[in-house]
C-alpha positions as a Markdown table, in Angstrom:
| # | Residue | x | y | z |
|---|---|---|---|---|
| 1 | Pro | 94.6 | 109.1 | 86.2 |
| 2 | Phe | 92.1 | 107.7 | 89.3 |
| 3 | Glu | 89.7 | 105.3 | 87.9 |
| 4 | Asn | 86.5 | 103.1 | 89.3 |
| 5 | Thr | 85.6 | 99.7 | 88.4 |
| 6 | Met | 81.8 | 98.8 | 88.7 |
| 7 | Thr | 80.5 | 95.0 | 88.5 |
| 8 | Trp | 77.2 | 93.4 | 88.7 |
| 9 | Ser | 75.5 | 90.0 | 88.6 |
| 10 | His | 71.9 | 88.6 | 87.2 |
| 11 | Thr | 70.2 | 86.5 | 89.7 |
| 12 | Asn | 66.7 | 84.3 | 89.5 |
| 13 | Ile | 66.1 | 84.4 | 85.6 |
| 14 | Thr | 65.8 | 82.1 | 83.3 |
| 15 | Asn | 67.2 | 82.5 | 79.4 |
| 16 | Asp | 64.4 | 84.0 | 78.3 |
| 17 | Glu | 64.3 | 86.8 | 81.0 |
| 18 | Ala | 68.3 | 87.2 | 80.3 |
| 19 | Pro | 68.9 | 91.3 | 79.3 |
| 20 | Glu | 69.7 | 92.0 | 75.7 |
| 21 | Thr | 71.6 | 95.7 | 76.8 |
| 22 | Ile | 72.7 | 97.2 | 79.8 |
| 23 | Gln | 72.9 | 101.2 | 80.2 |
| 24 | Leu | 75.0 | 102.9 | 82.8 |
| 25 | Arg | 74.9 | 106.8 | 83.7 |
| 26 | Leu | 77.7 | 108.8 | 85.7 |
| 27 | Phe | 76.8 | 111.3 | 87.6 |
| 28 | Asn | 78.7 | 114.1 | 89.6 |
| 29 | Asn | 78.0 | 115.6 | 92.8 |
| 30 | Asn | 75.7 | 118.0 | 91.5 |
| 31 | Asp | 73.7 | 115.4 | 89.3 |
| 32 | Glu | 75.0 | 116.0 | 86.2 |
| 33 | Ile | 75.8 | 113.6 | 83.5 |
| 34 | Leu | 79.4 | 113.0 | 83.1 |
| 35 | Lys | 79.0 | 109.3 | 81.0 |
| 36 | Glu | 76.6 | 107.4 | 79.7 |
| 37 | Val | 77.5 | 103.7 | 77.9 |
| 38 | Thr | 75.5 | 100.9 | 76.5 |
| 39 | Leu | 76.5 | 97.5 | 77.2 |
| 40 | Ser | 76.0 | 94.0 | 75.9 |
| 41 | Gly | 73.7 | 92.0 | 78.0 |
| 42 | Val | 76.4 | 89.3 | 79.1 |
| 43 | Gln | 78.9 | 91.9 | 80.3 |
| 44 | Thr | 79.2 | 91.9 | 84.1 |
| 45 | Glu | 81.8 | 94.4 | 84.6 |
| 46 | Tyr | 82.6 | 98.4 | 83.6 |
| 47 | Lys | 85.5 | 100.4 | 84.3 |
| 48 | Phe | 85.2 | 104.3 | 84.5 |
| 49 | Thr | 88.5 | 106.2 | 84.2 |
| 50 | Asn | 89.8 | 109.8 | 84.3 |
| 51 | Leu | 88.2 | 110.3 | 87.6 |
| 52 | Ile | 89.3 | 113.1 | 90.1 |
| 53 | Pro | 90.7 | 111.9 | 93.6 |
| 54 | Ala | 88.5 | 112.4 | 96.9 |
| 55 | Thr | 85.5 | 113.2 | 94.6 |
| 56 | Asn | 81.9 | 112.3 | 94.9 |
| 57 | Tyr | 80.3 | 110.2 | 92.1 |
| 58 | Ser | 77.5 | 108.0 | 91.5 |
| 59 | Val | 75.9 | 105.4 | 88.8 |
| 60 | Phe | 72.8 | 104.8 | 87.3 |
| 61 | Leu | 72.3 | 101.2 | 85.5 |
| 62 | Ser | 69.1 | 99.9 | 83.9 |
| 63 | Val | 68.8 | 96.7 | 82.1 |
| 64 | Ser | 66.8 | 95.9 | 79.3 |
| 65 | Asn | 65.4 | 92.6 | 76.8 |
| 66 | Val | 62.3 | 91.6 | 74.8 |
| 67 | Asp | 59.9 | 92.1 | 77.9 |
| 68 | Gly | 61.2 | 96.0 | 78.5 |
| 69 | Thr | 63.4 | 98.1 | 80.7 |
| 70 | Arg | 64.2 | 97.8 | 84.1 |
| 71 | Ser | 66.2 | 99.8 | 86.4 |
| 72 | Phe | 67.5 | 100.0 | 90.0 |
| 73 | Asp | 65.1 | 102.3 | 92.1 |
| 74 | Glu | 68.5 | 104.4 | 93.4 |
| 75 | Thr | 71.6 | 105.2 | 91.9 |
| 76 | Ile | 74.9 | 103.6 | 93.7 |
| 77 | Pro | 77.3 | 106.1 | 94.9 |
| 78 | Phe | 81.0 | 106.1 | 95.5 |
| 79 | Thr | 83.9 | 108.4 | 96.3 |
| 80 | Thr | 87.4 | 108.2 | 94.9 |
| 81 | Lys | 90.3 | 108.0 | 97.4 |
| 82 | Thr | 92.3 | 110.6 | 98.2 |
| 83 | Ser | 95.6 | 111.0 | 95.8 |
| 84 | Glu | 99.0 | 110.7 | 96.9 |
| 85 | Pro | 101.0 | 113.4 | 95.3 |
| 86 | Ser | 103.2 | 112.1 | 92.4 |
| 87 | Ile | 105.4 | 114.3 | 90.3 |
| 88 | Ser | 106.2 | 112.9 | 86.7 |
| 89 | Ser | 108.6 | 115.4 | 85.6 |
| 90 | Val | 110.7 | 118.1 | 87.2 |
| 91 | Ser | 113.2 | 120.7 | 84.7 |
| 92 | Leu | 115.9 | 123.1 | 86.4 |
| 93 | Ile | 117.3 | 125.4 | 84.2 |
| 94 | Arg | 119.9 | 128.3 | 85.4 |
| 95 | Thr | 118.7 | 131.3 | 83.1 |
| 96 | Asp | 121.4 | 133.8 | 85.6 |
| 97 | Ile | 124.6 | 133.0 | 88.1 |
| 98 | Glu | 121.6 | 132.8 | 91.0 |
| 99 | Glu | 118.2 | 132.7 | 89.2 |
| 100 | Phe | 116.3 | 129.2 | 88.3 |
| 101 | Ile | 113.4 | 128.4 | 86.4 |
| 102 | Ile | 111.5 | 125.3 | 87.6 |
| 103 | Ser | 109.0 | 123.1 | 85.9 |
| 104 | Leu | 106.9 | 120.7 | 87.6 |
| 105 | Lys | 104.4 | 118.5 | 85.7 |
| 106 | Phe | 101.8 | 116.1 | 87.3 |
| 107 | Asp | 100.9 | 112.5 | 86.2 |
| 108 | Tyr | 97.5 | 112.6 | 87.3 |
| 109 | Leu | 94.0 | 114.6 | 86.9 |
| 110 | Gly | 93.5 | 114.9 | 90.6 |
| 111 | Ala | 96.1 | 117.6 | 90.8 |
| 112 | Ala | 93.5 | 120.2 | 92.2 |
| 113 | Ser | 94.2 | 118.5 | 95.6 |
| 114 | Ile | 98.0 | 119.8 | 95.5 |
| 115 | Asn | 98.0 | 122.6 | 98.5 |
| 116 | Arg | 101.5 | 123.6 | 98.6 |
| 117 | Ile | 104.9 | 123.0 | 96.8 |
| 118 | Val | 108.4 | 123.2 | 98.6 |
| 119 | Ile | 111.5 | 123.6 | 96.6 |
| 120 | Ala | 114.8 | 123.0 | 98.5 |
| 121 | Phe | 118.4 | 122.7 | 97.1 |
| 122 | Arg | 122.1 | 122.1 | 98.0 |
| 123 | Pro | 125.3 | 121.7 | 96.4 |
| 124 | Ile | 125.7 | 118.5 | 94.7 |
| 125 | Asn | 127.6 | 115.7 | 96.3 |
| 126 | Ser | 127.6 | 118.3 | 99.4 |
| 127 | Ala | 127.0 | 117.1 | 103.1 |
| 128 | Asp | 125.8 | 120.8 | 103.5 |
| 129 | Asp | 122.2 | 121.3 | 105.2 |
| 130 | Glu | 119.4 | 121.7 | 102.5 |
| 131 | Lys | 118.1 | 125.2 | 102.0 |
| 132 | Tyr | 114.6 | 125.9 | 101.0 |
| 133 | Ile | 113.8 | 128.9 | 98.4 |
| 134 | His | 110.0 | 128.5 | 97.3 |
| 135 | Asn | 106.8 | 127.7 | 99.7 |
| 136 | Ala | 103.8 | 128.2 | 97.6 |
| 137 | Asn | 100.3 | 127.7 | 99.1 |
| 138 | Leu | 98.0 | 126.7 | 96.5 |
| 139 | Ser | 94.3 | 126.8 | 96.2 |
| 140 | Asn | 92.1 | 123.8 | 96.7 |
| 141 | Gly | 90.0 | 124.8 | 93.4 |
| 142 | Asp | 92.9 | 125.1 | 91.4 |
| 143 | Ser | 93.2 | 122.2 | 88.5 |
| 144 | Ile | 97.5 | 122.1 | 88.3 |
| 145 | Leu | 98.4 | 119.9 | 85.7 |
| 146 | Glu | 101.9 | 122.1 | 85.2 |
| 147 | Tyr | 103.4 | 124.5 | 87.6 |
| 148 | Phe | 106.5 | 126.8 | 86.6 |
| 149 | Ile | 108.3 | 129.0 | 89.1 |
| 150 | Glu | 111.4 | 131.3 | 88.9 |
| 151 | Val | 113.7 | 131.2 | 92.1 |
| 152 | Asp | 116.6 | 132.9 | 93.0 |
| 153 | Ile | 118.6 | 131.1 | 95.4 |
| 154 | Asp | 120.1 | 134.7 | 96.6 |
| 155 | Asp | 123.2 | 133.4 | 98.1 |
| 156 | Arg | 126.7 | 134.4 | 96.1 |
| 157 | Asp | 128.4 | 131.5 | 98.2 |
| 158 | Tyr | 126.4 | 128.9 | 96.0 |
| 159 | Ala | 126.6 | 130.8 | 92.7 |
| 160 | Gly | 129.7 | 129.0 | 91.7 |
| 161 | Lys | 128.4 | 125.5 | 92.6 |
| 162 | Glu | 126.6 | 123.2 | 90.8 |
| 163 | Leu | 123.5 | 122.3 | 92.6 |
| 164 | Glu | 120.9 | 120.0 | 92.7 |
| 165 | Phe | 117.0 | 120.2 | 94.1 |
| 166 | Lys | 114.3 | 118.3 | 95.7 |
| 167 | Ile | 110.6 | 119.1 | 95.4 |
| 168 | Ile | 107.8 | 118.4 | 98.5 |
| 169 | Val | 104.2 | 118.3 | 97.3 |
| 170 | Thr | 101.3 | 118.2 | 100.0 |
| 171 | Asn | 97.9 | 117.6 | 99.1 |
| 172 | Ser | 95.1 | 118.4 | 100.8 |
| 173 | Asp | 94.8 | 115.9 | 103.3 |
| 174 | Glu | 98.4 | 116.9 | 104.2 |
| 175 | Ile | 100.1 | 113.8 | 102.5 |
| 176 | Asn | 103.2 | 114.6 | 101.0 |
| 177 | Thr | 105.6 | 113.0 | 98.9 |
| 178 | Ser | 109.2 | 113.9 | 98.0 |
| 179 | Ser | 110.8 | 113.7 | 94.6 |
| 180 | Lys | 114.6 | 112.6 | 94.7 |
| 181 | Trp | 117.6 | 115.1 | 94.6 |
| 182 | Ile | 117.5 | 116.7 | 90.8 |
| 183 | Lys | 120.7 | 118.0 | 89.5 |
| 184 | Glu | 120.1 | 121.0 | 87.6 |
| 185 | Thr | 120.1 | 121.0 | 83.6 |
| 186 | Thr | 123.1 | 122.6 | 82.1 |
| 187 | Glu | 123.8 | 123.2 | 78.0 |
| 188 | Pro | 128.1 | 123.8 | 77.1 |
| 189 | Leu | 129.1 | 126.9 | 76.2 |
| 190 | Val | 129.5 | 128.8 | 72.6 |
| 191 | Ser | 132.7 | 130.4 | 72.3 |
| 192 | Pro | 133.7 | 133.9 | 73.5 |
| 193 | Ser | 133.9 | 137.0 | 71.0 |
| 194 | Gln | 137.2 | 137.9 | 69.7 |
| 195 | Ala | 139.3 | 140.0 | 71.8 |
| 196 | Ser | 139.5 | 144.0 | 71.6 |
| 197 | Phe | 142.6 | 145.7 | 72.4 |
| 198 | Ile | 142.3 | 148.9 | 74.8 |
| 199 | Ser | 146.1 | 149.9 | 75.2 |
| 200 | Ile | 149.3 | 148.5 | 74.4 |
| 201 | Thr | 152.8 | 149.1 | 75.9 |
| 202 | Thr | 156.5 | 147.4 | 75.6 |
| 203 | Asp | 155.5 | 144.4 | 77.8 |
| 204 | Ser | 151.9 | 144.6 | 78.9 |
| 205 | Val | 148.2 | 145.0 | 76.8 |
| 206 | Thr | 144.8 | 145.5 | 78.1 |
| 207 | Leu | 141.9 | 143.8 | 76.0 |
| 208 | Val | 138.0 | 143.2 | 76.6 |
| 209 | Ile | 136.0 | 140.2 | 75.7 |
| 210 | Gln | 132.2 | 139.4 | 75.6 |
| 211 | Leu | 131.8 | 136.0 | 77.4 |
| 212 | Pro | 129.5 | 133.3 | 75.5 |
| 213 | Thr | 125.9 | 134.4 | 74.8 |
| 214 | Leu | 124.6 | 130.5 | 74.8 |
| 215 | Gly | 124.8 | 128.2 | 77.5 |
| 216 | Thr | 124.2 | 127.7 | 80.8 |
| 217 | Pro | 125.6 | 130.1 | 83.6 |
| 218 | Pro | 127.8 | 130.6 | 85.5 |
| 219 | Ile | 130.9 | 130.8 | 83.7 |
| 220 | Leu | 133.5 | 129.5 | 86.4 |
| 221 | Asp | 136.8 | 130.4 | 84.1 |
| 222 | Val | 138.2 | 132.2 | 80.9 |
| 223 | Ser | 141.3 | 131.3 | 79.8 |
| 224 | Phe | 143.9 | 133.4 | 77.5 |
| 225 | Thr | 146.6 | 132.0 | 75.1 |
| 226 | Phe | 149.4 | 134.7 | 74.1 |
| 227 | Thr | 151.5 | 133.0 | 71.2 |
| 228 | Ser | 154.6 | 134.6 | 69.6 |
| 229 | Thr | 157.1 | 133.0 | 67.2 |
| 230 | Ser | 159.1 | 132.2 | 70.2 |
| 231 | His | 156.9 | 131.4 | 73.3 |
| 232 | Thr | 153.5 | 130.7 | 74.6 |
| 233 | His | 151.8 | 132.0 | 77.7 |
| 234 | Thr | 148.2 | 131.1 | 79.1 |
| 235 | His | 146.3 | 134.0 | 81.4 |
| 236 | Asn | 143.6 | 132.5 | 83.7 |
| 237 | Val | 140.6 | 134.4 | 85.1 |
| 238 | Ser | 138.3 | 132.8 | 87.7 |
| 239 | Gly | 134.9 | 133.7 | 89.2 |
| 240 | Ser | 131.3 | 133.6 | 88.3 |
| 241 | Tyr | 130.2 | 135.4 | 85.1 |
| 242 | Gly | 126.7 | 135.8 | 83.3 |
| 243 | Ile | 126.1 | 134.8 | 80.0 |
| 244 | Gly | 127.2 | 137.8 | 78.0 |
| 245 | Asp | 129.0 | 139.3 | 80.7 |
| 246 | His | 132.0 | 141.8 | 79.3 |
| 247 | Ile | 135.3 | 141.7 | 80.8 |
| 248 | Arg | 138.4 | 143.6 | 80.7 |
| 249 | Val | 141.8 | 141.9 | 81.7 |
| 250 | Thr | 145.3 | 143.7 | 81.9 |
| 251 | Val | 148.3 | 141.2 | 81.4 |
| 252 | Gly | 152.4 | 141.3 | 81.5 |
| 253 | Gly | 153.8 | 144.5 | 83.0 |
| 254 | Gly | 155.5 | 142.2 | 85.7 |
| 255 | Arg | 152.2 | 140.6 | 86.6 |
| 256 | Arg | 152.6 | 136.7 | 87.6 |
| 257 | Gly | 152.7 | 134.0 | 84.8 |
| 258 | Val | 152.8 | 136.2 | 81.7 |
| 259 | Asp | 155.9 | 137.7 | 80.3 |
| 260 | Leu | 155.3 | 140.0 | 77.1 |
| 261 | Lys | 158.3 | 141.1 | 75.0 |
| 262 | Gly | 158.7 | 144.6 | 73.5 |
| 263 | Gly | 158.6 | 144.9 | 69.6 |
| 264 | Asn | 157.1 | 141.1 | 69.5 |
| 265 | Arg | 153.7 | 140.0 | 67.7 |
| 266 | Tyr | 151.6 | 137.8 | 69.8 |
| 267 | Met | 148.1 | 136.2 | 68.9 |
| 268 | Val | 145.8 | 136.0 | 71.1 |
| 269 | Thr | 142.3 | 133.6 | 72.0 |
| 270 | Ala | 140.5 | 132.9 | 74.6 |
| 271 | Arg | 138.0 | 130.1 | 75.6 |
| 272 | Ala | 135.2 | 129.9 | 78.8 |
| 273 | Arg | 134.2 | 127.0 | 81.4 |
| 274 | Asn | 131.0 | 126.5 | 82.8 |
| 275 | Phe | 129.8 | 123.1 | 84.8 |
| 276 | Val | 129.6 | 121.2 | 81.5 |
| 277 | Gly | 133.5 | 122.1 | 80.3 |
| 278 | Trp | 135.3 | 123.9 | 78.2 |
| 279 | Ser | 133.8 | 125.8 | 75.2 |
| 280 | Arg | 135.7 | 126.0 | 71.7 |
| 281 | Phe | 138.6 | 129.1 | 71.1 |
| 282 | Ser | 137.5 | 132.3 | 70.1 |
| 283 | Asn | 138.5 | 133.7 | 66.6 |
| 284 | Thr | 142.3 | 134.7 | 66.5 |
| 285 | Thr | 143.4 | 138.2 | 66.6 |
| 286 | Gly | 146.8 | 139.7 | 67.2 |
| 287 | Phe | 148.8 | 142.7 | 68.5 |
| 288 | Ile | 152.3 | 143.7 | 68.4 |
| 289 | Thr | 153.8 | 145.5 | 71.8 |
| 290 | Met | 155.8 | 148.7 | 71.7 |
| 291 | Ser | 159.4 | 148.2 | 71.1 |
| 292 | His | 162.1 | 149.6 | 73.4 |
| 293 | Val | 164.4 | 153.1 | 72.7 |
| 294 | Pro | 166.8 | 153.9 | 75.2 |
| 295 | Leu | 168.7 | 157.5 | 75.4 |
| 296 | Pro | 172.3 | 157.4 | 74.1 |
| 297 | Ser | 174.6 | 157.2 | 77.5 |
| 298 | Ser | 176.8 | 159.7 | 76.0 |
| 299 | Ala | 174.2 | 162.4 | 75.8 |
| 300 | Pro | 172.4 | 163.5 | 78.7 |
| 301 | Ala | 169.2 | 165.3 | 78.9 |
| 302 | Glu | 169.9 | 169.6 | 78.0 |
| 303 | Glu | 168.6 | 171.4 | 80.9 |
| 304 | Ser | 167.4 | 175.0 | 80.4 |
| 305 | Leu | 169.7 | 178.0 | 81.1 |
| 306 | Pro | 169.0 | 181.0 | 83.4 |
| 307 | Ile | 168.0 | 184.4 | 81.7 |
| 308 | Trp | 171.4 | 186.0 | 82.9 |
| 309 | Ala | 173.1 | 183.2 | 81.5 |
| 310 | Ile | 171.6 | 183.2 | 77.6 |
| 311 | Ile | 172.0 | 187.6 | 78.1 |
| 312 | Leu | 176.1 | 186.6 | 78.7 |
| 313 | Ser | 176.4 | 184.2 | 76.0 |
| 314 | Gly | 175.2 | 187.0 | 73.9 |
| 315 | Val | 177.3 | 189.8 | 75.1 |
| 316 | Ile | 180.7 | 188.4 | 75.8 |
| 317 | Pro | 181.5 | 187.6 | 72.1 |
| 318 | Cys | 180.3 | 191.2 | 71.5 |
| 319 | Ile | 182.5 | 192.9 | 73.9 |
| 320 | Ala | 185.7 | 190.5 | 72.5 |
| 321 | Phe | 184.9 | 191.8 | 69.1 |
| 322 | Ile | 185.0 | 195.2 | 70.2 |
| 323 | Ile | 188.3 | 194.8 | 72.0 |
| 324 | Leu | 190.0 | 192.8 | 68.9 |
| 325 | Ala | 188.6 | 195.3 | 66.8 |
| 326 | Ile | 190.1 | 198.4 | 69.1 |
| 327 | Thr | 193.7 | 196.4 | 69.6 |
| 328 | Thr | 193.8 | 196.0 | 65.9 |
| 329 | Ile | 193.4 | 199.6 | 64.8 |
| 330 | Leu | 195.7 | 200.6 | 67.4 |
| 331 | Phe | 198.6 | 197.9 | 66.1 |
| 332 | Val | 197.8 | 199.6 | 62.6 |
| 333 | Cys | 198.2 | 203.5 | 63.8 |
| 334 | Leu | 201.3 | 202.3 | 65.4 |
| 335 | Ile | 202.9 | 200.5 | 62.4 |
| 336 | Lys | 201.9 | 203.4 | 59.8 |
| 337 | Lys | 203.4 | 205.5 | 62.6 |
| 338 | Tyr | 206.5 | 204.1 | 62.4 |
| 339 | Gln | 206.9 | 204.2 | 58.4 |
| 340 | Thr | 206.3 | 207.7 | 58.7 |
| 341 | Arg | 209.2 | 208.5 | 60.7 |
| 342 | Thr | 211.6 | 206.3 | 58.9 |
| 343 | Lys | 210.9 | 208.4 | 55.5 |
| 344 | Gly | 211.9 | 211.8 | 57.0 |
| 345 | Tyr | 208.1 | 213.4 | 58.1 |
| 346 | Ser | 206.2 | 213.0 | 61.3 |
| 347 | Leu | 202.1 | 213.5 | 61.2 |
| 348 | Thr | 201.5 | 214.7 | 64.7 |
| 349 | Thr | 198.3 | 216.2 | 66.4 |
| 350 | Gly | 199.1 | 219.3 | 68.6 |
| 351 | Ser | 198.1 | 223.0 | 69.3 |
| 352 | Asp | 201.5 | 224.4 | 69.9 |
| 353 | Leu | 203.9 | 222.2 | 67.1 |
| 354 | Gln | 206.3 | 224.6 | 64.7 |
| 355 | Ala | 207.8 | 224.2 | 61.2 |
| 356 | Asp | 210.2 | 226.7 | 60.3 |
| 357 | Lys | 208.8 | 228.7 | 62.8 |
| 358 | Asn | 205.7 | 229.2 | 61.0 |
| 359 | Lys | 202.3 | 228.3 | 62.3 |
| 360 | Leu | 199.9 | 226.0 | 60.0 |
| 361 | Asp | 196.5 | 226.4 | 60.9 |
| 362 | His | 193.7 | 223.5 | 59.1 |
| 363 | Ser | 190.7 | 223.7 | 61.0 |
| 364 | Pro | 189.3 | 225.8 | 63.4 |
| 365 | Gly | 189.0 | 222.6 | 66.4 |
| 366 | Glu | 192.6 | 221.2 | 65.9 |
| 367 | Ser | 196.2 | 222.3 | 64.3 |
| 368 | Arg | 198.1 | 220.2 | 62.2 |
| 369 | Arg | 201.8 | 220.7 | 62.1 |
| 370 | Val | 204.4 | 219.1 | 59.7 |
| 371 | Lys | 207.7 | 219.2 | 60.9 |
| 372 | Lys | 210.6 | 218.7 | 59.0 |
| 373 | Tyr | 213.7 | 216.8 | 60.1 |
| 374 | Phe | 216.8 | 217.9 | 59.2 |
| 375 | Ser | 220.1 | 215.8 | 58.9 |
| 376 | Tyr | 223.2 | 216.6 | 61.5 |
| 377 | Asp | 226.0 | 215.4 | 59.6 |
| 378 | Ala | 225.8 | 218.6 | 57.6 |
| 379 | Pro | 224.7 | 221.8 | 59.6 |
| 380 | Leu | 221.6 | 222.9 | 57.6 |
| 381 | Lys | 221.8 | 221.0 | 54.5 |
| 382 | Pro | 218.4 | 219.5 | 53.3 |
| 383 | Arg | 217.7 | 215.9 | 52.5 |
| 384 | Ala | 217.3 | 215.0 | 49.3 |
| 385 | Pro | 213.2 | 216.0 | 48.0 |
| 386 | Thr | 211.1 | 212.8 | 48.4 |
| 387 | Thr | 207.7 | 212.3 | 46.6 |
| 388 | Asp | 205.6 | 210.4 | 49.6 |
| 389 | Pro | 202.7 | 212.2 | 51.0 |
| 390 | Leu | 203.0 | 214.0 | 53.9 |
């Protein structure tokens, strides 16, 4: 804070005339009393503090003793010096991949003289030229002790880099000062969420996780660890992600770095990294890849038959059955005919057969004749009677 020290002395007085008390009054430019103090008569100086820079003040002094009070005929004017801009603290907090909240504090009460605040940034330990992202013109009448601003660097090339900032402050007399390069404030990340599975095949898995919800963005890397009883694989994903983002990842399936086996159980954990470092691992969850089921080599896949083949496959057996039945009937008839001839009788069908020259009609449409055969050993000698049916 600005201050001013008043001094005075006593001249041409005796011990009897020495003042017993001294009064001081401080006035502003509008003749308003800002402060009034009473001092011992032996004091010869007093310091006014918490004054505003580049401001007109005046002081009225009076002394008193046993003989009375005496004062100067006029007030004593003075003007405080112009302040040189001074910044007591700067806070730089990244709230998103490209967004920052910047807080400035000034260490004097004369901040009303600050007319302009400029903010520049660049990557840490970089030879790149600085870039300006904020240029604020302030009113001379504002009394500013703290200044907050949310800025967006609006440059994706810088989103994944750790940045430092410089604050440039200018007062009403065009006197400016710059802060040192100040590194952004970073906080560690909490753990990501447990993985959830979207699809699982014989050699791949698709999963989704939510990135840490607390910590300083951007999130630069995410690492997945897949562990089975026989082997362990790690899969890394790089980029610039925000706090609480959801990411979907597919691993395996011939992709480089992860070789999942069919029918195996895998346990999955994940962690994330920002500028501070790696977070802790997420809670563990598991999945089982599908098993391989190959088709037998001796059993090719069946093909559908055309309609004509299906019809023939039913008709041909029927035809074969009919032919077999007819053949069987004919064969049986021939056997019976042969047996009948050998016993002396013949059963035939005809229209003009005769037996003993007598005509026998059995039905209107068909005549049956029985012809008796005789032995030629003895003419006209009949054979012995038989009981076999005709």
